[in-house]
Structure formats: C-alpha cells, structure tokens
C-alpha positions as CSV (number, residue, x, y, z in Angstrom):
1,M,-87.0,-53.2,55.0
2,R,-90.4,-54.8,55.3
3,Y,-91.6,-52.9,52.2
4,L,-88.7,-54.2,50.2
5,L,-89.4,-57.7,51.4
6,Y,-93.0,-57.5,50.1
7,I,-91.8,-56.2,46.8
8,F,-89.4,-59.2,46.5
9,I,-92.0,-61.7,47.4
10,G,-94.5,-60.2,45.0
11,Y,-92.0,-60.2,42.2
12,A,-91.0,-63.8,42.8
13,F,-94.6,-65.0,42.3
14,V,-95.4,-62.9,39.2
15,P,-94.9,-65.1,36.1
16,S,-92.8,-63.8,33.3
17,P,-94.7,-63.0,30.0
18,A,-93.1,-66.1,28.4
19,A,-94.1,-68.3,31.3
20,A,-97.6,-66.9,31.2
21,V,-97.9,-67.9,27.5
22,V,-97.1,-71.5,28.3
23,V,-99.4,-71.7,31.4
24,N,-102.4,-69.9,29.9
25,D,-102.2,-71.4,26.4
26,S,-101.5,-75.1,26.1
27,R,-101.6,-74.9,22.4
28,S,-98.7,-72.5,22.0
29,E,-96.1,-75.3,22.0
30,A,-97.9,-77.0,19.1
31,R,-98.1,-73.7,17.2
32,Q,-94.4,-73.0,17.7
33,A,-93.2,-76.5,16.7
34,P,-91.0,-76.5,13.6
35,Q,-92.6,-77.5,10.4
36,P,-91.5,-80.9,9.2
37,D,-89.0,-80.7,6.3
38,L,-88.2,-84.4,5.8
39,L,-90.3,-87.5,5.3
40,L,-88.8,-90.8,6.6
41,V,-90.0,-94.0,5.0
42,L,-89.3,-97.2,7.0
43,L,-89.9,-100.6,5.5
44,G,-89.5,-103.6,7.8
45,G,-88.8,-107.1,6.6
46,Y,-90.6,-110.4,6.7
47,G,-91.7,-111.2,10.3
48,S,-90.6,-107.7,11.6
49,C,-94.0,-107.3,13.3
50,K,-96.9,-109.4,14.6
51,G,-99.4,-106.6,14.2
52,E,-98.9,-102.8,14.2
53,P,-95.9,-101.4,12.3
54,G,-95.1,-99.3,15.4
55,T,-94.3,-102.5,17.4
56,Q,-91.3,-103.5,15.3
57,D,-87.8,-102.9,16.6
58,M,-86.8,-100.7,13.7
59,F,-89.6,-98.3,14.5
60,K,-87.9,-97.7,17.9
61,D,-84.7,-96.9,16.0
62,L,-86.6,-94.6,13.7
63,T,-88.1,-92.7,16.7
64,V,-84.6,-92.2,18.1
65,L,-83.4,-91.0,14.7
66,R,-86.2,-88.5,14.4
67,R,-85.4,-87.1,17.9
68,R,-81.7,-86.8,17.2
69,L,-82.4,-85.0,13.9
70,L,-84.6,-82.5,15.7
71,A,-82.3,-82.0,18.7
72,K,-79.0,-82.0,16.9
73,K,-79.8,-80.4,13.6
74,G,-83.3,-78.9,14.0
75,I,-84.7,-81.2,11.3
76,A,-88.3,-82.0,12.0
77,S,-89.8,-85.0,10.2
78,R,-92.9,-87.1,9.5
79,Y,-92.9,-90.8,8.8
80,V,-94.4,-93.6,6.9
81,A,-93.7,-97.1,8.3
82,S,-94.5,-100.6,7.2
83,C,-93.8,-104.2,8.2
84,I,-94.6,-107.7,6.8
85,T,-96.2,-110.3,9.1
86,S,-94.9,-113.8,9.0
87,S,-98.3,-115.4,9.7
88,D,-100.1,-114.2,6.5
89,V,-97.3,-112.3,4.6
90,T,-99.4,-109.1,4.9
91,T,-97.9,-105.7,4.4
92,R,-99.1,-103.3,7.1
93,I,-98.5,-99.6,6.9
94,T,-99.0,-96.6,9.1
95,A,-98.0,-92.9,8.8
96,S,-98.0,-89.7,10.8
97,S,-101.4,-88.7,9.5
98,F,-103.0,-92.2,9.9
99,T,-105.4,-93.0,12.7
100,K,-105.6,-96.7,11.7
101,T,-103.1,-99.2,10.2
102,R,-103.8,-100.2,6.6
103,L,-103.4,-103.8,5.4
104,N,-102.5,-105.5,2.1
105,V,-101.0,-102.3,0.7
106,S,-99.6,-102.7,-2.9
107,L,-96.5,-100.8,-4.0
108,A,-98.7,-98.5,-6.1
109,D,-100.8,-97.6,-3.1
110,Y,-97.7,-97.3,-1.0
111,E,-96.4,-94.7,-3.5
112,K,-99.6,-92.7,-3.2
113,I,-99.4,-92.8,0.6
114,I,-95.8,-91.5,0.5
115,L,-96.7,-88.7,-1.9
116,A,-99.7,-87.7,0.2
117,E,-97.6,-87.6,3.4
118,L,-94.9,-85.7,1.6
119,A,-97.4,-82.9,1.0
120,F,-97.2,-82.1,4.7
121,T,-93.5,-81.3,4.5
122,T,-91.9,-78.0,3.5
123,S,-88.9,-79.3,1.5
124,K,-90.5,-82.3,-0.2
125,K,-87.5,-84.4,0.7
126,I,-87.6,-88.2,1.4
127,A,-85.3,-90.6,3.1
128,I,-86.1,-94.3,2.5
129,I,-84.8,-97.1,4.8
130,G,-85.6,-100.8,4.2
131,H,-84.4,-104.1,5.6
132,S,-84.7,-107.6,4.1
133,F,-87.9,-107.8,2.0
134,G,-88.3,-104.2,3.1
135,G,-85.0,-103.4,1.4
136,W,-86.3,-104.9,-1.8
137,Q,-89.4,-102.8,-1.5
138,A,-87.2,-99.7,-0.8
139,L,-85.5,-100.2,-4.1
140,K,-88.8,-100.7,-5.9
141,L,-90.3,-97.5,-4.4
142,S,-87.1,-95.5,-5.0
143,L,-87.3,-96.4,-8.7
144,M,-91.0,-95.4,-8.7
145,L,-90.4,-92.1,-6.9
146,Q,-87.1,-91.0,-8.4
147,D,-88.8,-88.5,-10.8
148,K,-91.6,-87.5,-8.4
149,A,-89.7,-86.5,-5.3
150,E,-86.3,-85.6,-4.0
151,I,-84.8,-88.7,-2.4
152,V,-82.0,-87.4,-0.2
153,S,-81.1,-90.7,1.2
154,L,-81.7,-94.4,0.4
155,T,-80.6,-97.1,2.9
156,T,-80.8,-100.8,2.0
157,I,-80.1,-103.1,4.8
158,D,-79.4,-106.7,3.8
159,P,-82.1,-106.5,1.1
160,I,-83.7,-109.8,-0.1
161,S,-85.7,-110.2,-3.3
162,M,-89.4,-111.0,-2.8
163,V,-89.2,-112.5,-6.3
164,S,-86.4,-115.0,-5.9
165,C,-86.7,-115.7,-2.2
166,V,-90.2,-116.9,-1.5
167,P,-91.5,-116.4,2.1
168,I,-92.1,-119.5,4.0
169,T,-95.0,-119.7,6.4
170,M,-95.3,-123.3,7.4
171,P,-93.8,-124.0,10.9
172,F,-92.0,-127.2,9.8
173,Q,-90.4,-125.3,6.9
174,V,-89.1,-122.6,9.2
175,V,-87.6,-125.2,11.6
176,L,-86.1,-127.2,8.8
177,S,-84.5,-124.2,7.2
178,M,-83.0,-123.1,10.5
179,I,-81.5,-126.5,11.1
180,N,-80.0,-126.5,7.6
181,N,-79.2,-122.8,7.7
182,N,-80.5,-122.6,4.1
183,L,-83.5,-120.9,2.6
184,G,-82.5,-121.4,-1.1
185,Q,-80.1,-119.7,-3.4
186,G,-82.4,-116.8,-4.1
187,C,-82.1,-115.9,-0.4
188,Q,-78.3,-115.9,-0.5
189,R,-77.6,-112.9,-2.7
190,A,-78.5,-109.3,-3.3
191,P,-81.7,-108.8,-5.3
192,S,-80.9,-109.7,-8.9
193,D,-84.2,-108.6,-10.5
194,F,-83.0,-105.0,-10.9
195,P,-81.1,-104.2,-14.1
196,V,-77.7,-102.8,-13.3
197,A,-78.4,-99.8,-15.6
198,E,-81.5,-98.9,-13.6
199,L,-79.5,-99.0,-10.4
200,Y,-76.8,-96.7,-11.7
201,Q,-79.5,-94.4,-13.0
202,L,-81.2,-94.3,-9.6
203,A,-77.9,-93.6,-7.9
204,G,-77.4,-90.5,-10.1
205,K,-80.8,-89.1,-9.0
206,I,-80.7,-89.6,-5.3
207,G,-78.6,-87.8,-2.7
208,C,-76.8,-90.8,-1.3
209,W,-77.2,-94.5,-1.1
210,N,-76.1,-96.6,1.9
211,H,-76.0,-100.3,1.4
212,F,-75.3,-102.7,4.2
213,Y,-75.2,-106.5,4.1
214,Q,-73.9,-109.5,6.0
215,T,-72.8,-113.0,5.1
216,E,-72.7,-114.6,8.6
217,A,-76.2,-116.0,8.1
218,Y,-75.1,-118.4,5.3
219,G,-78.7,-119.3,4.4
220,L,-80.1,-115.8,4.4
221,H,-78.1,-112.8,3.4
222,S,-77.7,-110.1,0.7
223,G,-74.5,-109.0,-1.1
224,P,-72.9,-106.1,-3.0
225,L,-75.2,-103.9,-5.2
226,A,-74.2,-101.7,-8.2
227,G,-74.7,-98.0,-7.9
228,T,-74.3,-97.4,-4.2
229,T,-72.7,-94.0,-3.5
230,F,-72.2,-92.8,0.1
231,S,-71.0,-95.7,2.1
232,G,-70.7,-98.0,-0.9
233,N,-71.2,-101.7,-0.3
234,L,-70.5,-102.1,3.4
235,E,-70.4,-105.5,4.9
236,I,-71.3,-105.6,8.6
237,F,-69.5,-108.2,10.7
238,G,-70.7,-109.4,14.1
239,P,-74.4,-108.6,14.1
240,G,-75.3,-112.1,15.2
241,F,-74.9,-115.8,14.6
242,G,-76.7,-118.0,12.0
243,L,-80.0,-116.7,10.7
244,K,-80.1,-114.2,13.6
245,A,-77.4,-112.2,11.9
246,H,-79.8,-111.2,9.1
247,K,-82.4,-110.1,11.7
248,A,-80.0,-108.3,13.9
249,I,-78.3,-106.2,11.3
250,D,-81.3,-103.7,11.1
251,A,-80.5,-102.6,14.7
252,D,-76.7,-102.4,14.3
253,Y,-75.5,-99.0,15.7
254,R,-73.1,-98.6,12.7
255,V,-76.1,-98.7,10.3
256,W,-78.1,-96.0,12.2
257,A,-75.0,-93.8,12.7
258,M,-74.4,-93.8,9.0
259,I,-78.0,-93.1,8.3
260,F,-77.9,-90.0,10.6
261,H,-74.6,-88.8,9.0
262,S,-75.9,-89.3,5.5
263,L,-79.1,-87.3,6.3
264,T,-77.4,-84.4,8.1
265,K,-74.8,-84.0,5.4
266,P,-77.1,-83.4,2.4
267,M,-79.7,-81.6,4.5
268,A,-77.1,-79.1,5.6
269,A,-76.0,-78.4,2.1
C-alpha cells in the first residue's frame, strides 16, 4: 500500500509533456499563435484623442473586436489606428509594427503604411472603420486601395467631409457653435465631395459597406450615402443629445455588432 502511495505521489508531481513545454519554453506560446489574416484600419475623428491613438475610446472597441474575432472565429488580426487632435488638427497614427506614433501623416503616407502592415498578414484582407472626419478619410483611403488590396469591409460612422466642414480650434468658436448647435451647412450632411459614380464603383469592389449616421445632433451629422451594401444607410437613434450624439455614435453597440457580423460573414465564405 505504501509503495502504491509513493507511485501516486510521484505521478502527481511529474509534469505532462505539454505542460513541460509551456514551463520550459516561454516562447512556445508566441510560436504557436495564429498568423494574422486580417488588417483592421481604424480612423478616429476630430478631437478623438489628445495624444496617442491608443487612448481614444474607439481603440478600446477595436481591441474588444479583435479579441472577439480571435475567440469566436479564430481570426487573428493586426491593426493600423489613427486619430485627429483638436488642439492642432494633427493626424497621429500607430500600427502593430510601430514602436512610436507618427505625426502629420498624409493620406498618401497612410496608404503606404497600410500596405506595409498588410504584408504581415496571410490573406491580404483589410477592414476599414472610420468615424466623423475619420469616416471621410476611410472613404478616401478605400478609393485609393480598392485596386491594391482586398477590402472585405468598410464601415463609415457619421462621416463628415474635411473639405466642406472646416475644423474649428478657437475655444470661443467651439462654445458658440455648441450654444447655437450649428457648425455650418457643410457639417450637416454626408460628404458630398465624392462623385456618386465613384461610390457605386467602390461598392462593387469591396466585400460589404456599413454606413451609419445620426441626425439628433442638428449642427453636426452625416446622412445617407450612395453605394452602401450590407446594412445600407442605417440611421442610429438615441446615441446622445445635441452635439454629443455625433461623438457617441462611434461607441454604439449596434455599430460594433454589425461590424463583427459583416467581418465574420465574408471571412467565413
């Protein structure tokens, strides 16, 4: 009986081969991690961050999305993320491969960064998500990338044109506009500086296009866009009150649920 007890105790403390691999080689987990097969591009709007792109609220939603894609569908991903500061209207960008945030990035440079990051993925597929001015940038980049990469999903969230809606930086202008709930007519419609024919052409080349907008912020909102495919032009009600409705829509659970669904549907095909 004592002999059997010694055998049991000895067996209990002998690690299994699989456990021994984890204990003895801390790099095994990294080696066994799935290769990324999707690049997520996130473009925040005006005032979405005060410094690093990773501090904006949308980046937190992006992180949750990446974890869900991996856990639920086994889709590993990399990212490129940007935001626009309200203090100096500077576009700041970071990416999975970056060790330092880059400033004053033009759309042409942005395109190069995306294509460079895409080289680290296996499927060369891109999903682009943009809010406000970032939604306008998302449209611009999609038109630039449509023949250079496979855009499986485009999501424009209350996009505002950086051409017809000029950013305001002076504190008194911000206060006055909030009181009047009016930033100008160019800030109260979907971007009109894209020819309809180009938008329909873009829609035919990408996997799906989700477009969300709100009108509760009378002075700052988008509107319907031609060419949207998956969810169509979906107006979101109840994201907030006044100008806050424009800011709050990028965190609406309905938006991110649709993004997840649109990504898993084409990726599974």
